[in-house]
N, C-alpha and C positions, 0 to 999 in steps of 0.2 A: 333619389332612386336610381339605381343602375340600369333597370330595364323597364320600358314603359308598358309591360303587360304582365298582370297579375292576376293570376286564378284564384278565386276565392271560395273557400269550402265552408260553408255556414249550415248550423242547425236548419231543419225545415220550418221551425218556427220563424227564423228570422227573415222568411222572405213572406210571411203573412202580413198585410198591412194591419195592424192595430186596429182591433174591432172596439165596438162599444162594449164598457164593461159596467158591473155593478158598482155604484158610488163608493169610494174609499175602499174598493178592491186593491190590492197591491199591482203596482205597476211594475212589468216588466220592459224595461227600458232597453232590451236586446230586440225585442219584437219591432220588426219594421226598421230597425237602423240601417239594412241594406236597401236602400230608396234609390230608384232609377234618377229621380227628380232632384236626389241632392246632388252636393258637390264636396269631394272628399279631399281632407288636407293629412298629409304624414309630416311628422317632424322628420326633416332631412340634414340639417346641417347648421352647426353652430356659427355664426355670422360676425358675432362680435363679442367680447367678454373682457371684462376686467376683475381679475383674481382677487382684488385687494376687498373688492364690494359685493363680489359674488353675482354681479348682475351683467346682462347680455342680452342677444337677441337669438332665438332660433328661427331658421326658415323653414317655412311648410310646403311640401311640393302639393300643387293641385292636379286631382285626379278627377275622373267619373266612373261612372259604371256602365259595362255594356253588356248585353245576354250573348252566351257562347253556347254552341249547340255540338256534340260530338258522339257519335255512336249510339244516338237514343238518351244521353245523357245531357241535361241542361245544365250550365254554370252559369256564373258572371265573371268578367274580367274587368279590371281598372285600367282605364287607359290615362296616360300622361296627358292631359288637358291645357290646351291652350285658349285662354280665357277669350270669350267675346263681349265682354263686359264694356259698356260705353258709356263716358269716353274713355279710351284706353289710358289717357293720362291720369286719370281719376282713381285707378284701380291697379294692384300688384298682381300678376299673375302667381308669383310663389313668396307671398307676404313674409315679412319678418315679426316676428312679436316677442314682446318682452319676456325675460326667462329670468329668474332670480333665486338665489340658493343662501339661506341663513342658516348657521349652526347654533342651535339653541342650547345642547351641552355637550359632553363628549360621547353621547351615544343617540343624540337627537338631531334630526336635520329637518328643514324645512324647504320645499319646493315649491315656488309660485310660477304660473305660466298663464298668459293671456293668449286667446282666439281673435284679439279684435286691437285695433289701437286705444280703443277706448277702454280703460279698466272699470270695473264694475263699481256701481255707486257704493258707495259708503255706507253702511249700515249700522245699526247697535248689534254689537258681538254679544252673543247667546251664548256658543257652545264652549267659548275659551273662558276660564277662570279669569276674575279680576285680579287675583294676584299674581297670574300669569303676564296679563296684559299692563300691570303696574311694574313690573319689573322687566319684561322685555330682555330676558337674559341672552347674551351670546357668547358662545364658547369660542376659545382659541383652537383651530385648526390649524395645520400646517399646509403649505399648498406648494406643488410643484408644475410645471408646465414643459410640455415639449410641443413638436408640431402636430403630433396627433392628439394630445390629451390633456385634460388638466386634473390634477389628482389632488384631493384634500384628505388630509389623514389626523386621525386622533389617538388616543391610547386604545379606543374600542373597535375602530375600523376605520374603512375609508369609502369615499364617495369619488367614483372616475367619472369625468364627463368628456365623453369622446366628441371629436368636432365634427367628422365625417365618415360616417354617417352619425347622426347626433345620436348619443346614446347615455344612460346614466346605469353605472354599476355600482353595486352597492355590496362592500365586502366585509367579513368580520378582521380581527386584529390579524389573524393568520394569513391572510389573503384569500381566503374561501369565499368565491363569490356567493352571496346570498342570494340575490336576485337581481335582475338586469330588464331595463326597457325592450321591448320587440321591435325589431327592425326589419327593413327587406331583406337584409342579408341572411336572417336566421329561416327564410322560408325555402331558401334553396337546396335543402338538404332533404326536402320531403316534398310530396305531389300533394301534400295539404297544404295550402297557402291562405297565411292570414291575414287580416288587415293590420298593418302596423301600429305603432302608437300614434293616436292622430284625434281628427274630429271631422265632424261632418257639417256642412251648412243647408240647413232644410231649405228646398225650394219652395216651400209652403209659406215660408215667414222669414226666411233668414236668420232664424236662430241658430246659433250653435249647440252641439250636444257632444259630448268627449267621448274617447273609447282609449283610455291607457290600457297598454297591454304590457304584461311581464311575464318573464320567465318563472315556468313550474318545473322544478326537477323531481326525478325519480325519487320516491320515499317521502316527498315531502306532504305534510299535513299541515291544513290551516284551521285556524281556531278565532273565535269571537262572533261577531255582526250582531250581538244583541242577545236577548232572551229567545233564542231559537231553540226548538223543541226537537228538531231533527239530529241524525247523529252529529256529535262534535265535532267530529272532522270534515271539515267542508269540501274536502278536495272531491270532484265528482258531482258537485250540487251546485244549483244554480240559487242564488240567495238573492231576493229582491229586498231590499233596504226601504222599506215605507211604511209607516205606521200606519195599522189596520185595528179593526175590532175583529180578531178570528173566531170568536165565538167560544174559543177554549185553546189551551196549549196542546192541541193534537195534529195541527198542519204545518206548512210550512211558511205561512204567515204569521206575523208578530204583533203583539202589544209594544214591545221594548226593540226595534231594531237599531243598533248603533253602528255608525259607517268606521268601523275599527276590526282591523285582523291582525293576528300574527302567525309566524311558522314555526315549526320545530327546528328549522334551519338557522333560526336566531335573529330574526328582523320582524318588524311588525309595521303596519301602515296605518294612518289614520287620515281618512278622507274630510277635510274640512269644509263640508256642504252641506246643506240642508235638502238640498234638490234630489228627488229620487235616484237610486242607485241599484242595478244589476251587477252582483258579483258572479260571474261565471268562472268558478275555479276548477279548470279542468272539464267542465261539464260537456264541452263541445268540442275541446282540442285537449288532449291529455299534458300537453307541455305548454301551457299558456293560463295564464290567471286574465280575464278580460273584463274591466271596469267599464261597463255602459253608465254614463252619468248624464244628467238633463243640464246640469251645470255648464255654464259657458266660460268658466276660468279653473283652471287646476290652483289647488291648496293642499297640499299634501305633508303630512309630517311623516318622516321614515325613524323608526328607532332599532338600535342594535343591541342585543343581550338576550338571555335567557328570559323565561316567562315572567317570572317576579320582576326584573329588571326592566322589561317593556312595559308590564303594567303601573310601576312606580313613574317611569316617564310618561306614560299616556296620562295618567290622572294628574301628574304635574301640570299639564296643559288644562284639562277640561275640568279640574278641581277634585280634590278628593272628599270623601264623605266625612261631614263632621260627626261627632259621637251622639248617637241617639241616648235619649234619657235611659236609666237602668230598668225603670219600672216597664217600659216599652219591650224587653228581653222576656217579660212573664208571659203567662199564657192571656191570650185573647179570646172571650168566649161571644160567639154570636150564631146567628141564622138569619135568613131572609124571610121572615124579620121578627122583632120585638116590636110591641104596639103600643104599649103604656107604661108608665113609671111601677104598675104593678108587675109587670114583666122582669122591667131591671130589678126592682126589690127581691123578686122571687129567684131571679138565676143568680143574685150574689149571695142569698140566703143558703140555696142548694149546694153553691159552690163550696161555701163555708161549713155546711153542715156534713159533706161528704169528704172535707178535708183535703179538697182539690186547690194546690195553690195556685193563684189567679191573680190578675193585675188590671186587667180592662174588660169592659162590659161594651159591647158595640152595637148601636143601635142603627140597623140598615135604613132600607129605602120608606119604613114604616112611622117615623116620628113626626111625619108632618100631619097636617090634618087631612089631605089626600095623599095616598100612597104613590112615592114617586113623583109627586109634584112638589118641588123644591121651593120654599118659601122661608126657609131658615127660621123657623118657628115650631116650637113644640106644639102639638095638637092639645089645645086647651080642655076638651071634653077626654083626654086619657092620660094627660100630664098634670096634675093638680097644682102643682109647686116644683117646677122643673129645677129651680136653684136650692130648693131643699134636696131634692133627690140626689142631685151632684155633690151637693156638701155630705149629705149622710154616707154616700158610696165613697167617698174619698176619704172618709174617716175610717171606713171600714177597708182602705188598702186598694180601692177600685178606681181607674181613671175611666171616664166615658168617651167613646168615640162615635162619631157621626157622619153618617153617610152623606153624599150631596154630588150633584154633577153641575157642567156649565153650559149645559143644552136646557131650553124653556120652549115647552109645547104651548100649542094657541092657546089649551084652556090655563096656563099658569099665569097666576095674577101679574106677573113681573113682564107679561110678554108685550104688552103693547107701550111700557114705560121703556123698555130696552130699545126697541124699535124707533119710538119717538126720540130718545136721546142719542141715538146713533151709537148704541155700545154692541152691536153685534157684526158679526161678517156678512157681508152683502153678496148676492148670488152673483152668477157670471157677468148678468148685464149691469150691475150695480144699484140695482133698485132693492127690490125685497130680499129679505133674510131667505134662508134655506127652509125647509118645512118645520125644523124648529132652530129658533133664534139661539145662535151659537156666541157666546160671549167674546168678543174680540179683546185678547190679550196685548196687542200690540197697542192698544188706545189705553193711555192713562187713565183717563177718566171711568174706563170700564175696570180698570183695575181697583181704581180707589172703590166705587161703586161695590165691587164684588168684597174686597178686603172690609169693607164698613161692616156688611153683614155678617160676615164669619168673625169678626172682632168682637162683635156683640156676643157671640156663643163663646168664644174663648174667655171673655171677660169673666164669665160666668162659673170657668172652671173647667171646661170642656178641654180634654187631655191631647185629642186630636182630631183633625179632619179626615175622611176618607177622601181621596183625590179621583174618584171613579171616572170613568170613561176617557174623554181627551183625544181619542182616536179620529173623531168624524170631523174635525176641522175640514170645511169646505176646501177640497181641491182647486176647483175652478172658481173660488169666490176672491173678492176684493178686500184687503185688510187695511186698518185706519192707515199704517205706515206707509201705504202706496206699494206695497208688494202684493203680490198676488199667491196664490195657494201652491205653486210651484215650490216657492223658498219657504212659505210660512206653514205648510201642512204639517211637514216634520217638526218644525219648532213647536209648534203648538203645545204638545206636552214637556217642554222646558219652560215656557213660558207660565203654564198652568201651574206645574210644580213648585215654581219660582213663586207666584202671587200669594199660594198657600203657605208655602214656606216662611216667606217674609214676614207674614201678618201674624202666624204662629210663633216665630222666633221674636217678633217685637213684645209680644203678649208673655210667652211662656218662658222666653232668656233660654238656660241651658237645657231645659224640659223640652225643647221642639221637637216634634217629630211629625211626620205626615204619613199617610197611606195611600200611596199610589198606584194606579196601575199602567198609564203608558208612560214610555219614556224615549230620549233620545239622548245623543251625547251632549253632555253637560248636566242631564238630570243626577247625576251622581252627586252632586251637591245640596240636594235636596231629599235627605232619606226617609222613608223608606219606600220599596215596590215590591208588591206581592204579583203571583204569577197569575191572576184570572179565573176563570170560571172552567176548570178542570173537570171532565167527565168523571164519573165513578166506575172507573175500570181500573185493571191490573195497566194496562197499555198506557192509560191517561196518567197514571202513577209513575211509570219510566219517563215518560215525556216531560212531565212536571222536573224530574230531576234533571233530565236534559237539558230544558230550558233555563232552570237555576243555575248549572254549571256554566254554561255558554253565557249567561248572565253574568256571572262572577268573572268568567274570561274576556269581559269586554268591559271591565272597569268599575264594577259595582259592588261594594262591599257587602251591604244589606240586603236582604232578600226574604220572602216570605211565600206561603201558599197555603191553600183552601185544605185542611187535613181530609182525606177522604174523599174529596172532589165535590163539587157545587150541585149540579144538575139535579140529582135527585136524594132520597134517603139513603145515606151509605150502608151497604151490606157490612155486618159487623166483622165478617173476615177480612175485609177490604179495610175497613176501618182500624182495626188493630195493627194489622201490618203497616198502615200508613203512619200511624200515632210517632213510633221512634223515629221515623225521618221527620216527621214535624216537629217533633221537639228538639230533635238534634239540627236545628235549622236557627240562623240567627233570630229569628221572630216568628213566633208561633200562634196560629189562629185555627181554631174549628169555626167552621163557615158553610153556609150551602143550606138547602131544602131541608126542612126539618123531619126528625129531630137531629141535631146535632151535639144535644146534653147528654153525657153518659148515661145518668140516673135514668133516661128514657129508654134505654136500652134493657139493662138488667143489672145486678148487684155486682155480677163477675166481671162486667165490662167496665163498671164504674171504678172498682178495684185495680182493675188493669190501666185504665186511665190516670187514674191516681199515681200509679207507679211510675208512668212516663212522666208528669207532670215533676213527681219529686225528684226524679233524677235530673230534670233540667236545673232546679232550683238547689239543688245540693252542688251541680256544676257551674252554679252563677258566677262565681269568683272568677273560674277559668271564663267562662265567656267573656266577661266584663274586659278581662286583661287581652284575650284575643281581639275583641273587637276594637280597644283602643290601639294596639298594632295595626289593625287593618286601617285605620283613619291616617296612620302614618306613612303606610306602605302601598295603600290601593291594592291591597289583595282583599279577597272574597272571604267571608267564613265559612261559606261553602264551596270547596276548592277541589279542582280536578287533582288528581294524585300527580301528574308531573309538574304542578306548580313547585310541588315541594320536592320531587325527584327528576329534575330535568335530564338526568343523566340515565336513566332508566327507560329503556326502550319498550319495555311492557306497560310501564305506567302509561304513556301515550296512548295506549290502546283500550283503557279501562275506561268505560262509559257508565257502568251502572254501582259504582261505589264512589264515594268521595271522602274527604279529609274535612273534619268540621274542627277550624282552626289548624294549629299545627301538629297536635298531638292526639287526636281520635280519629279513627277511621271506623265510618258508617257504611255496610252492605246491606241496604233495604232487600225486604223479600218482596218481589213482584210475582212469584207463583201461587197456586192453588194449595191448600193445606194438606199435609202429609201424615202427620201423626197427632191424634187428639190425646191430651194427657189430662185434661179436666173434664169432669164429667158435666154434659149440657144440663143444666139445671136453674132455675129462675131466683133462687134463694128468697122465695115467697113475694118476690117483686109482682105488681099487679100489672106490668105491661104483657103485652100478650106476644110480644118479640121473641122469637126461641133463641137460646142461647148458644152460640156455636161453641164457647171453650175456648182455652188455651190450645195452641198447637206448636210443636216444635218444626222445624224445617232446617233442611242441610242445602247450603248452597256453596257453590265455588267462589272463593275469595281471594284476591290476588294482594300480597303483603311487599310493598317496597320497602328499600332500606335494610333496617336490621329487624330485630325481634320484636315482636307485639305480643301485648297481654289481655286476653279476652276479660272484658269489664264484668260480664256476668258469672264466669266460672272461675276466672284467675287463671286458666291453662295457658301457657308459654307458646306462640307459634314462631318458628323462624321465617325469613323473609323466603319469597315464594308463593306457588300456589298451594291451597288446602282446601279441603271439603271442612265447612265447619257448622256446626249446630247451634241453633239458637236456644235460648233458655226462656227465663219467665217473659223476659221483652223478644217480640218477634222482630229483631233484626240482629245482623252480626255487628258487636260495638266492641272496638280494641282499642287499647291505650299505647301508646309508643313505649316500649322497653325504655327505660331510664327517665322518662318523663316525670317531670313534677307538677302534678296536677291539683291546684289549690282548689278547696270545696269548703262547704259553708253547712250548718245545719239547716234542713228545711224548714222553710216559714210558709206561712199562708198567703205572704205578698212580699214583694222585694223590699218594702219599706221595712220590714220586721226582720229581716236577714242579720246575722250578728256579724256585721263586717269587720268588728275586731277581735275576732276567735276564728279566722279562717286556717283552715287545716291544711296543709302541704300532703299530698299522698304520692309518694312515689314508686313509681310501675316497674 
């Protein structure tokens, strides 16, 4: 640092000492980062470096924080600190720690930095894919060095390492600066002073926590961070990457955070950590991305490219999704909850009688002897012959999905056994479990115990296990592998997903699929995930789409959601508008408070539901082909417009439309009805529910690229903004002009589709 006095401008929340908060509530790591009792270190200069190995050391300047008052304004300043550590011979005032750069491909760079002489203990790798770890790829980048800098260059861009002050500068192939680390030199053009790229050493326990800081340019837009239901562009937001159960996709907390983001400037960042992270994307300073990390070492991957190229490179690291079985793309019918084999048979019969194509019947929390009390057994008094039921339904084209969770209450039959065998996470003092015994998936014996119970169900022919919850792994707990919840809480969903996937894959082979709610980086390898417990509102429908698009922008190809919302019985007009969105998602499930079954509404709604299902089943060859491409590229089935049209600036701004695969554009209807075109009548249905009838809606739709053809009316629209009116299906659905869409004759289940007579329809 060239100056010893640094005035720090911070959000007011940063001065607030972190207070007690609800268990497993998202951690805001920026709160309390400025701490008068801590020592601060900033990356100042490169002290040694070998360009041939990419390894050297960075010197970190030592600073302290002091209060400052000026004209009734209180701020803080950073003073260059001369240590008072004793004995002086045992410590360094401005220590130099390891710094290493690896080149994974021509567009992927790995940067690792320590904040101590002691490297982190080697642990089982959970986030990175086994294939990446086996291959350990290294690309050839050319290197040049001067007195001031070291520059590595590939065909896609360059990484410059400035020596003094130390700085990383990422550029594209044209030489444009994509982003760079923040140094003290960047502070002197503004009265607002930021903490440079650095870390703090806590005065409480000497633990380190990181604060990497990068430039954020004018017009820059940031995407990713997981299944986030807030605005897709994260600039101006503070995003907490901490697995929670937010009770629905309507808040800033997430079931599925992912420590990955990318920019419209052409770069991406994967923070290879499982510790909590708070990403401040210009929220407290317009020109900087501040990453507040609980981790004590930096392990970042940087990517250069457009969104599709970055997602491909990112999923090369964490793993691409394998192909789900074809039947999983069909209709999943569910509610909370079916309670007996009679219910299952009745639902199957009604689906077939009403000619609604479907492939899955899901039994939620009520298939046990006691609702919600998981014992892995069908209730004997309500399921006379579970094996016969499964066989009968399979013969009729229905797979069975079963709910369960990894927590065991004190009244659960397994509670004492799990504690006695030490298969659960222990509490903060290492003695008892938390209120609910939480399976410890870092313990191989716990994984085996769990998988043995699931295997008995899968061996019966159960098609999928619902991998519910997983967000409540104790943050303050002790885990079998010797680590605490600081690192294991966010990894719990990956371990949980993997445990279910592995046993399902072992039994079902190529038919393996799970239905999971929680996730973290690495969960991509274990499809698929759904959006949680949405409210039954227009706003929840929109936030669900935001969540799904953001999830897809975080490296997940397959995703679903509860059509109409979960919490209450869905109003018919909302259900109608949600249905095209639900059926034009990779996976389709009706689930929530009853009734979810269309025939319990009225005949008109049943006919409408059937029309949506038939649309998807007719498009099944297209869906399967697009899904296969997603498994090869890391792209999502539900994708933001700019993935396919990155050079269209308007496409980056549209957040209420999406592409279903490459060639179908969907604009759902989030508004109240406009024009009723079908009389409200019940067709002699005995239900007392009123019929809302069919409505036409007109909404503004942006069309990128060339021309598009209305799927319902056949009308052609050119690129740009249009007011488009829906027809029989209450969404705007368009096909890319010139696209060839493979279709099939509608069948009642995917096993009955005539795959040999696929018809290619050119639009």
